[in-house]
LOFINU-929406 format. One line per 3 residues: number of its first residue (from 1); their letters; for each residue x, y, z of N, C-alpha, C, O, CB. Coordinates in steps of 0.05 Angstrom, whole numbers. Glycine has a CB too. Example, Ala and Ser with C-alpha at 12.3 -4.5 7.8 and 13.67 -1.06 7.14 Angstrom:
# LOFINU-929406
1	as	264 -114 156 246 -90 156 264 -66 156 285 -66 169 226 -89 181 ~ 257 -45 142 273 -21 143 258 1 157 268 23 161 282 -12 114
END
This chain:
# LOFINU-929406
1	msa	29 -64 -30 15 -55 -45 -8 -52 -30 -31 -45 -31 13 -67 -68 ~ 21 -67 -4 20 -61 0 8 -47 8 -8 -57 24 25 -63 -4 ~ 8 -13 6 -2 -15 -6 -3 7 -1 -10 30 6 -15 -29 -8
4	ppa	12 -13 -10 -4 -16 -6 -17 2 13 -16 7 37 0 -35 -3 ~ -44 14 -22 -34 44 1 -35 24 4 -29 15 26 -44 72 18 ~ -63 147 34 -35 140 35 -19 160 20 -29 169 -1 -31 112 25
7	prp	5 169 27 22 151 43 8 141 68 -5 156 83 47 164 50 ~ 10 116 73 -4 103 95 14 103 119 35 92 119 -12 75 88 ~ 4 116 142 20 117 166 20 91 180 2 75 177 10 139 183
10	tlp	41 87 196 42 63 213 21 65 234 13 87 242 70 60 225 ~ 11 43 244 -9 43 264 2 57 289 24 51 298 -18 14 271 ~ -13 76 300 -3 92 323 -1 75 348 -18 58 353 -21 116 327
13	tts	19 81 364 22 67 389 37 84 408 56 98 400 36 40 386 ~ 30 84 433 44 99 454 57 80 474 66 89 495 25 118 468 ~ 57 54 468 67 34 486 97 36 489 111 36 468 58 7 478
16	ata	108 37 513 136 37 517 149 11 507 171 10 497 143 41 547 ~ 134 -11 511 143 -37 501 146 -37 471 165 -48 460 125 -59 510 ~ 126 -25 458 127 -24 429 151 -8 419 164 -15 400 101 -12 418
19	tsa	156 15 432 179 32 425 205 17 428 222 18 411 179 57 441 ~ 207 2 450 232 -13 455 235 -35 435 258 -39 425 231 -25 483 ~ 213 -48 427 215 -70 408 223 -59 381 239 -72 367 188 -85 406
22	tts	211 -37 373 218 -25 347 247 -16 346 261 -19 326 199 -2 340 ~ 256 -3 368 284 6 370 303 -18 367 324 -15 354 289 21 396 ~ 297 -40 380 313 -64 379 315 -74 350 336 -82 341 303 -85 398
25	avr	292 -74 337 291 -83 309 309 -65 291 323 -75 274 262 -83 298 ~ 308 -39 296 324 -20 281 354 -26 285 369 -26 265 318 9 288 ~ 362 -32 309 390 -38 315 399 -63 300 422 -64 291 394 -41 345
28	rvr	381 -82 298 388 -107 285 393 -103 255 409 -117 243 367 -128 290 ~ 377 -85 242 379 -82 213 397 -59 205 400 -54 181 352 -77 202 ~ 410 -45 224 428 -23 217 454 -32 204 471 -16 197 434 -7 241
31	lld	457 -59 202 480 -69 188 479 -59 159 500 -56 146 481 -100 189 ~ 455 -54 149 451 -42 122 445 -12 126 428 -5 142 428 -56 107 ~ 459 4 111 454 33 112 424 38 105 412 24 89 472 49 92
34	wrv	412 59 117 384 64 113 378 71 84 356 65 74 375 87 131 ~ 398 82 70 393 89 41 390 63 25 374 62 6 416 106 30 ~ 405 43 32 403 17 18 376 5 24 363 -6 5 425 -2 27
37	rfa	367 6 49 341 -6 56 318 11 43 298 0 35 337 -6 86 ~ 322 37 41 303 54 27 300 45 -2 277 43 -12 311 84 29 ~ 322 41 -15 322 32 -43 309 5 -46 293 0 -65 350 32 -55
40	ils	315 -14 -28 304 -40 -29 273 -39 -26 258 -52 -39 316 -59 -7 ~ 264 -22 -7 236 -18 -2 222 -7 -27 200 -16 -33 231 0 22 ~ 234 12 -40 222 24 -64 219 2 -86 199 2 -99 240 47 -74
43	viw	239 -15 -88 238 -36 -109 217 -56 -102 201 -65 -119 266 -50 -112 ~ 216 -65 -77 196 -85 -69 168 -75 -74 152 -89 -86 199 -92 -39 ~ 161 -51 -65 134 -40 -68 129 -33 -97 106 -36 -107 130 -16 -51
46	gfs	149 -24 -112 145 -19 -140 139 -44 -156 123 -43 -175 169 -4 -151 ~ 153 -66 -150 149 -91 -164 123 -105 -155 115 -124 -168 173 -109 -158 ~ 110 -95 -134 85 -108 -125 64 -109 -147 49 -128 -150 74 -94 -101
49	fll	63 -88 -164 43 -86 -185 49 -106 -207 31 -117 -219 42 -58 -196 ~ 75 -111 -212 82 -132 -231 74 -159 -221 64 -176 -235 112 -131 -237 ~ 79 -164 -195 73 -190 -183 43 -195 -183 34 -217 -187 83 -191 -154
52	ikv	27 -174 -179 -2 -177 -181 -10 -185 -209 -26 -203 -213 -17 -150 -173 ~ 2 -172 -229 -4 -178 -257 2 -208 -263 -14 -221 -276 12 -160 -275 ~ 25 -217 -254 33 -245 -260 14 -264 -244 7 -285 -255 62 -250 -252
55	gte	7 -257 -220 -10 -274 -204 -37 -278 -216 -49 -300 -215 -13 -262 -176 ~ -48 -257 -228 -75 -259 -240 -75 -275 -266 -97 -280 -277 -86 -231 -246 ~ -52 -283 -276 -51 -300 -300 -61 -328 -293 -70 -343 -311 -23 -302 -311
58	aya	-60 -336 -268 -68 -363 -260 -89 -364 -239 -103 -384 -235 -44 -379 -251 ~ -92 -342 -224 -111 -342 -201 -131 -319 -204 -125 -298 -216 -95 -339 -175 ~ -154 -324 -192 -175 -303 -192 -165 -280 -174 -149 -284 -156 -202 -314 -181
61	pfq	-174 -255 -179 -165 -232 -164 -168 -236 -134 -150 -229 -119 -181 -208 -172 ~ -191 -247 -125 -195 -251 -96 -174 -271 -85 -165 -268 -62 -223 -261 -90 ~ -166 -290 -101 -146 -309 -93 -118 -297 -91 -102 -303 -73 -145 -333 -112
64	val	-112 -279 -109 -87 -264 -108 -86 -247 -82 -65 -247 -68 -83 -246 -133 ~ -107 -233 -77 -109 -217 -52 -107 -235 -27 -94 -227 -8 -135 -201 -52 ~ -120 -258 -28 -119 -276 -5 -91 -286 0 -81 -286 22 -138 -300 -10
67	grv	-77 -295 -22 -49 -303 -18 -31 -281 -8 -13 -286 8 -38 -313 -45 ~ -37 -257 -17 -21 -234 -8 -23 -230 22 -2 -227 36 -29 -209 -22 ~ -47 -229 33 -50 -224 62 -42 -248 78 -32 -245 100 -79 -216 68
70	lfg	-47 -272 67 -39 -296 82 -9 -298 86 0 -302 109 -48 -321 67 ~ 6 -295 65 35 -297 68 47 -272 82 68 -274 95 48 -300 40 ~ 33 -249 79 42 -226 95 38 -230 124 55 -223 140 27 -201 86
73	ala	15 -242 132 9 -248 160 29 -268 171 39 -265 193 -19 -258 163 ~ 36 -289 155 55 -309 164 82 -296 169 96 -304 188 57 -332 144 ~ 90 -278 152 116 -265 155 117 -248 181 137 -249 196 122 -247 131
76	lla	96 -233 186 96 -217 211 92 -234 236 103 -227 257 73 -196 209 ~ 77 -256 234 74 -274 257 101 -287 264 107 -292 287 53 -295 251 ~ 117 -292 243 144 -303 248 161 -283 263 176 -291 281 158 -311 222
79	vll	159 -257 256 173 -236 271 164 -235 300 181 -233 318 169 -209 257 ~ 138 -236 304 128 -235 331 136 -259 348 142 -257 371 97 -233 331 ~ 138 -282 334 147 -307 348 175 -304 357 182 -312 379 143 -331 330
82	vrr	192 -294 340 221 -290 347 223 -270 370 240 -274 388 237 -280 322 ~ 207 -249 369 208 -229 390 194 -238 416 196 -225 437 196 -203 380 ~ 178 -259 414 161 -268 436 141 -246 444 137 -241 468 178 -276 460
85	epl	130 -234 424 111 -212 428 83 -222 421 79 -234 400 119 -188 410 ~ 64 -216 438 36 -226 433 21 -209 413 29 -186 408 21 -227 459 ~ 0 -220 403 -19 -205 386 -35 -186 404 -36 -190 428 -37 -224 370
88	prg	-48 -167 392 -65 -148 409 -86 -163 424 -95 -185 417 -78 -127 391 ~ -95 -151 446 -116 -162 462 -140 -143 463 -138 -119 458 -106 -168 491 ~ -163 -154 470 -187 -138 473 -206 -139 450 -197 -136 427 -180 -110 479
91	lrt	-232 -143 455 -251 -145 433 -254 -118 419 -257 -118 394 -278 -152 445 ~ -252 -96 433 -254 -70 420 -231 -66 400 -236 -57 377 -253 -47 441 ~ -207 -73 407 -184 -71 389 -188 -88 365 -183 -79 342 -158 -78 404
94	wgh	-196 -113 369 -200 -131 346 -223 -122 328 -223 -126 304 -205 -159 356 ~ -244 -110 341 -266 -100 325 -257 -77 306 -264 -77 283 -288 -89 343 ~ -240 -59 317 -230 -37 300 -210 -48 279 -209 -38 257 -217 -16 317
97	lfv	-194 -68 286 -176 -80 267 -191 -94 244 -181 -94 222 -157 -100 282 ~ -214 -104 251 -230 -117 230 -238 -97 208 -236 -102 184 -256 -130 242 ~ -247 -73 217 -254 -52 198 -229 -42 183 -230 -38 159 -268 -29 212
100	aal	-207 -39 198 -182 -30 185 -173 -50 164 -163 -42 143 -160 -26 207 ~ -175 -76 170 -168 -97 151 -184 -95 125 -174 -98 103 -171 -124 164 ~ -210 -89 129 -228 -87 105 -220 -63 88 -219 -65 64 -257 -84 114
103	lln	-213 -40 101 -207 -16 86 -179 -14 75 -174 -3 54 -212 8 104 ~ -160 -26 90 -132 -23 83 -120 -47 69 -99 -45 56 -116 -18 107 ~ -134 -70 70 -123 -94 58 -143 -108 39 -138 -110 15 -114 -113 79
106	tap	-165 -117 50 -183 -133 35 -194 -118 10 -192 -129 -12 -207 -141 52 ~ -204 -95 14 -216 -80 -8 -195 -70 -29 -198 -76 -52 -231 -56 2 ~ -174 -56 -20 -155 -46 -40 -139 -68 -54 -134 -66 -78 -136 -27 -28
109	fsl	-131 -89 -40 -116 -110 -52 -133 -124 -74 -123 -131 -95 -106 -130 -31 ~ -159 -128 -67 -177 -141 -87 -181 -123 -111 -181 -132 -133 -204 -148 -73 ~ -186 -97 -106 -191 -78 -127 -167 -76 -146 -170 -75 -171 -198 -51 -116
112	fay	-143 -75 -135 -119 -73 -152 -116 -99 -169 -109 -97 -193 -94 -69 -135 ~ -122 -122 -157 -120 -147 -172 -141 -147 -195 -135 -156 -217 -124 -171 -154 ~ -165 -138 -190 -186 -137 -211 -178 -116 -232 -182 -121 -256 -213 -130 -199
115	ael	-166 -94 -223 -159 -73 -242 -138 -83 -262 -140 -77 -286 -147 -49 -227 ~ -119 -99 -253 -97 -108 -270 -106 -131 -289 -89 -141 -304 -74 -117 -253 ~ -130 -139 -287 -141 -157 -308 -143 -142 -335 -143 -155 -356 -168 -169 -300
118	sip	-146 -116 -334 -151 -101 -358 -134 -76 -362 -136 -63 -383 -180 -92 -358 ~ -117 -69 -343 -99 -46 -346 -71 -55 -341 -67 -75 -327 -107 -22 -328 ~ -51 -41 -352 -23 -48 -347 -15 -45 -317 -27 -28 -303 -4 -32 -365
121	ssl	4 -60 -309 14 -57 -281 25 -30 -276 24 -19 -254 35 -79 -275 ~ 37 -18 -297 49 9 -294 27 30 -288 31 48 -272 64 17 -320 ~ 4 27 -301 -18 46 -296 -29 42 -268 -36 61 -255 -40 42 -317
124	agi	-30 17 -259 -39 12 -232 -21 25 -211 -30 36 -191 -42 -18 -227 ~ 5 23 -216 25 35 -198 22 66 -198 25 78 -176 53 28 -206 ~ 16 78 -220 12 107 -221 -13 115 -207 -14 134 -193 12 116 -251
127	cna	-35 99 -211 -60 105 -197 -56 103 -166 -68 119 -152 -82 84 -205 ~ -38 85 -157 -32 83 -129 -20 109 -118 -24 115 -94 -13 60 -124 ~ -6 123 -135 7 148 -126 -13 170 -121 -6 191 -111 27 157 -147
130	tsp	-39 166 -128 -59 187 -123 -69 186 -94 -84 203 -85 -82 184 -142 ~ -60 165 -79 -70 163 -51 -65 188 -34 -83 196 -19 -57 139 -38 ~ -42 201 -36 -38 225 -20 -58 247 -28 -66 263 -11 -10 236 -24
133	lwg	-66 248 -53 -85 268 -62 -112 263 -50 -125 281 -39 -87 269 -93 ~ -121 238 -51 -146 230 -38 -145 237 -8 -163 247 4 -153 200 -42 ~ -122 230 4 -119 233 33 -120 263 41 -132 269 61 -92 222 42
136	mal	-108 280 25 -109 308 31 -138 319 30 -147 333 47 -92 324 11 ~ -152 311 9 -180 320 6 -197 310 29 -214 325 39 -191 311 -21 ~ -194 285 37 -210 274 58 -203 285 85 -220 290 102 -208 243 58
139	slv	-177 289 90 -168 298 116 -178 326 122 -183 333 145 -138 297 118 ~ -182 343 102 -192 370 106 -220 369 117 -229 387 131 -192 386 80 ~ -235 347 111 -262 344 121 -263 329 147 -278 336 166 -279 330 100
142	als	-247 307 149 -250 289 171 -231 294 195 -237 285 217 -245 261 161 ~ -209 308 190 -189 312 211 -186 342 216 -177 357 199 -162 300 203 ~ -194 350 240 -194 379 246 -166 391 247 -163 415 244 -208 383 273
145	edr	-145 374 252 -118 384 254 -106 391 227 -86 405 226 -101 365 269 ~ -118 381 206 -108 386 179 -122 411 167 -146 409 161 -112 362 160 ~ -108 433 165 -120 457 155 -113 462 126 -91 456 117 -110 481 172
148	ptr	-132 472 110 -126 477 82 -106 500 79 -108 520 93 -152 483 66 ~ -88 498 59 -70 519 52 -70 522 22 -79 504 8 -41 514 63 ~ -61 544 12 -59 549 -16 -42 528 -29 -48 518 -51 -49 577 -23
151	rrf	-20 521 -16 -1 502 -28 -14 475 -30 -11 461 -51 24 500 -10 ~ -29 467 -11 -42 440 -11 -65 439 -32 -69 419 -45 -52 433 16 ~ -79 461 -34 -100 462 -55 -87 462 -83 -98 449 -101 -118 487 -51
154	agl	-65 475 -85 -50 475 -111 -41 447 -117 -42 438 -140 -27 495 -110 ~ -31 433 -97 -23 405 -101 -45 387 -109 -42 370 -126 -10 395 -76 ~ -69 391 -98 -92 375 -105 -100 380 -134 -105 361 -149 -116 382 -87
157	glg	-100 405 -143 -106 412 -170 -85 401 -189 -92 391 -211 -109 441 -174 ~ -60 403 -182 -38 393 -199 -40 363 -202 -36 352 -224 -11 401 -187 ~ -46 349 -180 -49 320 -181 -72 312 -199 -69 292 -214 -53 309 -153
160	flg	-94 326 -198 -117 320 -215 -109 324 -244 -117 308 -262 -141 337 -208 ~ -94 345 -250 -84 349 -277 -66 326 -286 -67 318 -309 -69 376 -278 ~ -50 316 -268 -33 293 -274 -49 268 -281 -42 254 -300 -14 287 -251
163	vlt	-70 264 -267 -88 241 -273 -99 243 -301 -100 224 -316 -110 238 -252 ~ -109 267 -308 -120 271 -335 -99 268 -356 -105 258 -378 -132 300 -337 ~ -74 275 -350 -52 272 -369 -46 242 -373 -43 233 -396 -27 286 -359
166	vlg	-45 227 -352 -40 198 -354 -61 184 -371 -56 167 -387 -38 185 -326 ~ -86 192 -366 -109 179 -380 -113 190 -408 -130 179 -423 -134 183 -363 ~ -99 211 -416 -102 222 -443 -129 235 -447 -143 228 -466 -97 200 -463
169	awq	-136 253 -430 -163 265 -431 -168 280 -457 -191 280 -466 -166 285 -408 ~ -147 292 -469 -151 307 -494 -157 288 -518 -166 297 -539 -125 323 -500 ~ -153 262 -514 -160 242 -534 -186 228 -529 -194 209 -542 -138 221 -536
172	gfs	-201 239 -509 -226 226 -501 -222 200 -486 -240 183 -487 -242 221 -526 ~ -199 197 -472 -192 173 -457 -192 148 -474 -196 126 -464 -212 170 -434 ~ -186 152 -500 -185 128 -517 -162 110 -510 -140 120 -504 -184 137 -547
175	gvd	-166 84 -512 -145 65 -506 -142 59 -476 -126 42 -469 -119 75 -516 ~ -158 72 -459 -156 67 -430 -181 52 -421 -204 60 -427 -154 94 -414 ~ -177 30 -407 -200 15 -397 -212 29 -373 -199 31 -352 -192 -14 -390
178	akg	-236 40 -377 -248 57 -356 -253 41 -330 -249 51 -308 -274 69 -366 ~ -263 16 -333 -270 0 -310 -245 -7 -293 -245 -4 -269 -284 -25 -318 ~ -224 -16 -307 -200 -23 -293 -187 1 -279 -177 -1 -257 -180 -36 -312
181	taf	-186 23 -293 -175 48 -282 -191 57 -258 -180 66 -238 -173 70 -303 ~ -217 55 -260 -234 63 -237 -229 45 -213 -229 55 -190 -264 62 -245 ~ -225 19 -218 -219 1 -196 -193 9 -182 -191 9 -157 -217 -28 -206
184	all	-173 16 -198 -147 23 -187 -148 49 -171 -136 52 -149 -126 26 -209 ~ -163 69 -181 -166 94 -167 -183 90 -141 -177 102 -121 -180 115 -185 ~ -203 73 -142 -219 67 -119 -202 53 -98 -205 58 -74 -243 50 -126
187	asl	-184 35 -107 -166 22 -88 -149 42 -74 -144 40 -49 -148 1 -102 ~ -139 62 -89 -122 83 -77 -138 100 -57 -126 110 -38 -110 100 -99 ~ -163 103 -62 -180 119 -44 -185 104 -18 -189 116 3 -207 125 -57
190	cyp	-184 77 -19 -189 61 6 -168 67 27 -174 68 51 -189 32 -1 ~ -143 72 19 -122 75 38 -126 99 57 -125 96 81 -95 78 24 ~ -130 123 46 -134 146 65 -159 143 82 -160 152 105 -135 172 49
193	igw	-180 131 70 -204 126 87 -198 108 110 -206 113 133 -227 114 69 ~ -182 87 104 -175 69 125 -157 81 146 -161 76 170 -160 46 113 ~ -139 98 138 -121 110 158 -134 132 174 -127 137 197 -96 121 144
196	iyv	-154 146 163 -169 164 179 -184 149 201 -186 157 224 -189 181 161 ~ -195 126 193 -209 109 212 -190 99 234 -196 100 258 -222 84 198 ~ -166 91 226 -146 81 245 -138 104 265 -136 99 289 -121 71 231
199	rrt	-134 128 254 -126 150 272 -148 157 292 -142 165 314 -119 175 255 ~ -172 153 284 -195 160 302 -200 138 322 -211 144 344 -220 165 286 ~ -193 113 316 -202 91 334 -179 75 347 -184 64 369 -218 72 317
202	lag	-155 75 335 -134 58 346 -110 74 356 -90 62 365 -125 39 325 ~ -111 100 356 -89 116 367 -86 110 396 -105 111 412 -94 147 362 ~ -61 104 404 -55 98 432 -61 70 440 -58 63 464 -70 116 449
205	tpg	-69 53 422 -74 25 429 -48 11 436 -29 13 421 -88 10 405 ~ -47 -4 459 -23 -18 466 -15 -39 445 -32 -51 433 -26 -31 493 ~ 11 -42 442 21 -61 423 37 -48 401 33 -25 394 -2 -76 410
208	spv	57 -63 391 74 -51 370 60 -50 343 40 -64 340 100 -68 368 ~ 70 -34 325 58 -34 298 58 -61 285 40 -68 270 73 -14 280 ~ 79 -77 290 80 -104 278 58 -122 289 45 -136 273 108 -117 283
211	alt	53 -121 315 32 -137 327 4 -128 317 -12 -145 310 33 -135 357 ~ 0 -102 315 -26 -93 306 -30 -99 276 -52 -108 269 -28 -62 310 ~ -10 -95 260 -12 -102 232 -15 -132 227 -29 -140 210 12 -91 217
214	ggq	0 -148 243 -3 -177 241 -32 -186 247 -42 -202 233 16 -191 260 ~ -44 -175 268 -72 -181 274 -90 -172 251 -109 -186 244 -80 -168 299 ~ -85 -148 241 -101 -138 219 -100 -156 194 -120 -161 182 -92 -109 211
217	lll	-76 -166 187 -73 -183 164 -86 -210 169 -96 -223 150 -43 -187 158 ~ -86 -220 194 -100 -245 200 -130 -242 195 -143 -259 183 -96 -253 230 ~ -141 -219 203 -170 -214 199 -176 -211 169 -196 -220 159 -179 -189 214
220	stl	-158 -198 154 -162 -195 125 -161 -223 112 -175 -228 93 -140 -177 114 ~ -143 -240 122 -142 -267 111 -169 -282 114 -178 -295 96 -120 -283 125 ~ -181 -279 138 -207 -291 142 -228 -279 124 -245 -294 113 -215 -288 172
223	qla	-228 -253 121 -247 -240 103 -245 -249 75 -264 -256 62 -243 -209 105 ~ -220 -250 65 -216 -258 37 -220 -288 32 -228 -296 11 -188 -250 28 ~ -215 -304 53 -220 -333 50 -250 -337 46 -258 -354 30 -210 -348 75
226	lvs	-266 -322 61 -295 -325 58 -304 -315 31 -319 -328 17 -309 -309 80 ~ -295 -291 23 -304 -279 -2 -294 -296 -26 -309 -301 -45 -293 -250 -5 ~ -269 -306 -24 -258 -322 -46 -273 -348 -49 -278 -357 -71 -229 -327 -41
229	slf	-281 -360 -27 -296 -385 -28 -324 -382 -41 -335 -400 -53 -299 -398 -1 ~ -335 -358 -37 -362 -352 -48 -362 -344 -77 -380 -351 -92 -375 -331 -32 ~ -341 -330 -86 -341 -318 -112 -320 -328 -131 -318 -319 -154 -339 -288 -110
232	sta	-303 -347 -122 -282 -358 -139 -282 -388 -137 -288 -399 -116 -254 -346 -132 ~ -275 -401 -159 -272 -430 -159 -244 -437 -151 -225 -422 -158 -280 -442 -186 ~ -240 -460 -138 -213 -468 -130 -196 -472 -155 -205 -483 -175 -215 -494 -113
235	pas	-170 -463 -153 -153 -466 -176 -148 -496 -183 -144 -512 -165 -126 -452 -171 ~ -147 -502 -208 -143 -530 -217 -114 -538 -215 -107 -561 -213 -153 -534 -245 ~ -96 -518 -216 -67 -523 -215 -53 -499 -202 -66 -479 -197 -55 -529 -243
238	fpl	-28 -503 -197 -12 -482 -184 13 -477 -200 35 -486 -193 -5 -490 -154 ~ 11 -462 -222 34 -456 -239 56 -442 -223 51 -427 -205 26 -439 -263 ~ 81 -448 -231 104 -440 -215 106 -409 -212 106 -399 -190 129 -450 -228
241	wpt	107 -394 -234 112 -366 -232 89 -350 -220 95 -333 -203 118 -355 -260 ~ 65 -355 -227 43 -341 -213 42 -347 -183 36 -330 -167 16 -348 -225 ~ 48 -372 -176 48 -380 -148 71 -366 -132 67 -355 -111 51 -410 -145
244	lsv	95 -366 -144 117 -352 -132 112 -322 -130 120 -309 -110 143 -357 -147 ~ 98 -311 -150 92 -283 -149 74 -276 -126 78 -256 -112 79 -274 -176 ~ 53 -292 -121 35 -287 -99 49 -290 -72 45 -274 -54 11 -306 -100
247	ial	66 -310 -70 81 -314 -45 99 -290 -40 100 -280 -17 98 -340 -46 ~ 114 -281 -61 132 -258 -57 116 -233 -51 124 -217 -35 148 -254 -82 ~ 93 -230 -64 76 -207 -59 68 -205 -30 68 -183 -19 51 -208 -77
250	gal	62 -227 -18 54 -227 10 78 -226 29 79 -208 46 38 -252 16 ~ 97 -245 26 119 -247 45 137 -222 44 146 -212 65 135 -272 40 ~ 143 -213 20 161 -190 16 146 -164 16 152 -146 32 177 -193 -9
253	gtg	127 -161 -2 113 -136 -6 95 -128 17 90 -104 21 99 -136 -31 ~ 83 -147 31 65 -141 53 75 -148 80 65 -138 100 38 -155 48 ~ 95 -165 81 107 -173 107 133 -159 113 134 -141 130 111 -202 108
256	mal	154 -167 99 181 -156 104 182 -127 99 196 -112 113 201 -171 87 ~ 168 -117 78 169 -89 71 158 -71 94 169 -50 100 154 -83 45 ~ 136 -80 106 125 -64 128 144 -63 151 148 -42 164 98 -76 137
259	qmq	156 -86 157 176 -87 179 199 -68 173 209 -55 191 186 -116 183 ~ 208 -68 148 230 -50 140 222 -21 143 237 -4 151 239 -56 112 ~ 197 -15 135 187 12 137 186 22 166 193 45 171 159 14 125
262	ygl	178 5 185 177 13 213 205 21 222 209 40 237 166 -10 230 ~ 225 5 213 253 12 221 262 38 210 276 53 223 271 -10 212 ~ 255 44 185 263 69 172 250 93 187 263 113 191 255 69 143
265	vte	224 90 193 211 112 207 225 118 234 228 141 241 181 105 213 ~ 232 97 248 246 101 274 273 113 271 282 129 287 247 75 289 ~ 288 104 250 316 112 247 319 140 234 334 156 244 330 92 230
268	vgp	305 146 213 309 171 198 285 190 200 287 212 189 315 165 169 ~ 264 181 213 241 199 216 220 195 195 225 184 173 250 227 216 ~ 195 203 201 173 198 183 174 213 157 166 202 136 147 205 197
271	tta	185 237 157 185 253 133 203 241 111 195 239 88 195 282 139 ~ 226 232 119 244 219 100 234 192 92 235 184 68 272 216 112 ~ 224 176 111 214 149 105 191 149 85 189 132 68 206 135 131
274	qmv	173 169 87 150 170 70 156 177 41 140 174 23 129 189 81 ~ 181 187 36 189 193 9 190 169 -9 191 172 -34 215 207 9 ~ 190 145 2 189 121 -14 165 120 -32 165 108 -53 190 96 4
277	tyf	143 133 -23 119 134 -39 124 145 -67 111 136 -86 98 151 -25 ~ 142 164 -70 146 177 -96 164 161 -115 166 169 -138 158 204 -91 ~ 176 140 -105 192 123 -122 177 99 -132 185 86 -152 217 114 -107
280	ipv	155 92 -119 140 68 -126 130 68 -155 134 49 -169 116 64 -107 ~ 116 90 -164 107 90 -192 129 89 -213 126 78 -234 90 114 -197 ~ 152 100 -206 175 99 -224 185 70 -227 189 61 -250 199 116 -213
283	vat	187 55 -205 195 27 -206 174 11 -220 180 -7 -236 201 17 -178 ~ 148 16 -213 126 0 -225 126 4 -255 122 -16 -269 100 8 -212 ~ 129 28 -264 129 33 -293 153 20 -307 150 7 -328 129 63 -299
286	tag	176 23 -295 200 11 -307 198 -20 -308 205 -32 -328 225 18 -290 ~ 188 -32 -286 185 -61 -286 164 -70 -306 169 -90 -320 176 -70 -258 ~ 142 -56 -309 122 -63 -328 132 -63 -357 125 -80 -373 98 -45 -325
289	vlv	148 -42 -363 158 -39 -390 180 -60 -396 179 -73 -417 169 -11 -394 ~ 199 -62 -378 222 -79 -383 217 -109 -380 227 -126 -395 245 -72 -365 ~ 200 -116 -360 196 -145 -354 171 -155 -369 172 -177 -380 192 -149 -324
292	lge	149 -140 -369 125 -149 -381 120 -139 -409 102 -147 -422 101 -141 -364 ~ 138 -121 -418 135 -111 -445 111 -93 -449 101 -91 -471 134 -133 -464 ~ 102 -79 -428 80 -61 -430 87 -36 -446 110 -27 -445 69 -53 -402
295	qlh	68 -26 -462 73 -2 -478 74 23 -460 59 25 -440 52 1 -499 ~ 91 41 -467 93 66 -452 91 90 -471 108 93 -489 120 67 -436 ~ 71 106 -468 68 130 -484 78 154 -468 80 153 -443 39 134 -493
298	wnt	84 176 -481 97 199 -468 80 210 -445 91 220 -426 102 221 -488 ~ 53 208 -448 36 221 -428 36 205 -401 29 216 -380 8 223 -438 ~ 44 180 -402 44 164 -377 66 174 -358 59 181 -335 49 134 -383
301	pag	91 175 -365 111 185 -346 108 215 -341 113 224 -318 140 181 -357 ~ 98 230 -361 94 259 -356 72 263 -335 75 279 -317 86 273 -383 ~ 50 248 -339 28 251 -319 36 241 -292 27 252 -272 4 235 -329
304	aai	52 219 -291 61 209 -265 78 230 -251 75 233 -226 77 183 -269 ~ 95 244 -265 111 265 -253 94 287 -242 100 298 -220 132 276 -273 ~ 73 294 -256 55 316 -247 40 307 -222 37 322 -203 35 324 -269
307	ila	31 281 -222 17 270 -198 35 271 -174 27 279 -152 7 242 -204 ~ 60 263 -177 79 262 -155 85 290 -145 88 294 -120 104 247 -163 ~ 87 309 -163 92 336 -154 68 347 -138 71 360 -118 97 355 -179
310	gaa	44 341 -148 20 349 -133 18 335 -106 11 348 -86 -5 343 -149 ~ 25 309 -105 24 295 -80 44 306 -60 39 308 -36 30 265 -84 ~ 68 314 -70 88 326 -52 78 352 -40 83 357 -17 114 330 -68
313	ltq	64 368 -56 53 393 -46 32 388 -25 31 403 -5 42 410 -69 ~ 15 368 -29 -6 363 -9 5 353 17 -8 355 38 -26 343 -20 ~ 29 341 16 41 330 41 58 350 56 70 343 76 57 305 34
316	arr	60 374 46 76 394 59 67 399 87 43 403 92 75 421 43 ~ 86 398 106 81 403 135 62 382 147 50 386 168 69 430 139 ~ 61 359 134 44 337 145 63 317 157 81 307 144 27 324 123
319	atp	58 310 183 77 295 197 72 265 198 89 249 205 79 305 225 ~ 48 257 190 41 229 192 47 214 167 34 219 146 12 225 200 ~ 66 194 167 75 181 143 65 152 142 48 144 158 104 181 141
322	gps	75 137 123 70 109 124 75 95 97 79 108 77 42 104 133 ~ 74 69 98 79 54 74 57 56 55 34 59 62 83 26 82 ~ 63 53 29 43 53 8 50 32 -13 65 38 -31 42 81 -5
325	dg	40 8 -11 45 -12 -31 21 -16 -46 -1 -10 -37 55 -37 -19 ~ 23 -26 -67 0 -32 -82 -14 -55 -74 -35 -61 -87 7 -34 -107
END
């Protein structure tokens, strides 16, 4: 959530060692057909919003975000340990990773957790699907290689219409918590801002995507540990289900899922791999309704479908993909 954002592209690398390591990882996981792994990835990232909701029942939002990046970092560090692969080197690289961690992990993970204090997990998952729309709008300004087309402008307008449909604009947005929804949309905006920064500063940095992301999650853990200690009180207890939800959110949704996404990108290509983004809100909505008993009105799935159609149009002829978890 991942995210988480986006679609969020994998960290760029031109290292021959990184390519070899990723290829080896793909060979190890090809025991499962890529379609099966694609489905598993969609479910993991779709359920991330439910896990956030359950986690916030016992922990403060900053603590949920902290647990997410902590267990995600531990999962990726375990992969690096097995591969005997080092973390990135160089102060410049770590400096840029610090900013990337703030934009891609610390801020959006915290915002989604705060959002789900007052909005359903299904709505948070749908808001996450607006990341490609934000990304398209920002890339036209910040990235010279992204040129506007009629199709992409149409997709942006269609996506905006979908957001208004989800929020029930014709009813005056009644029944929708404005603050929580704004937090979720702001979290989705963080992802494309972060990836534009990554493309400008970390393209060609030596090291595999797993090593770079592992370092990024370590820095996010430090950031959230500081923020959480300042603005949250230590939990008095550790209830079973919220605790397991936070652990799963980190180890599966932020650790294993990213590793799985890297393998899919290498095996089937970025265009196919990034299609997982369009299944996440479907899974998130289904999980929220069936598991948490959240209410579903007709405009929610209708608006989500319009948003996804618009996002698909904005991504036309765009080659840079990536994971999008909540």
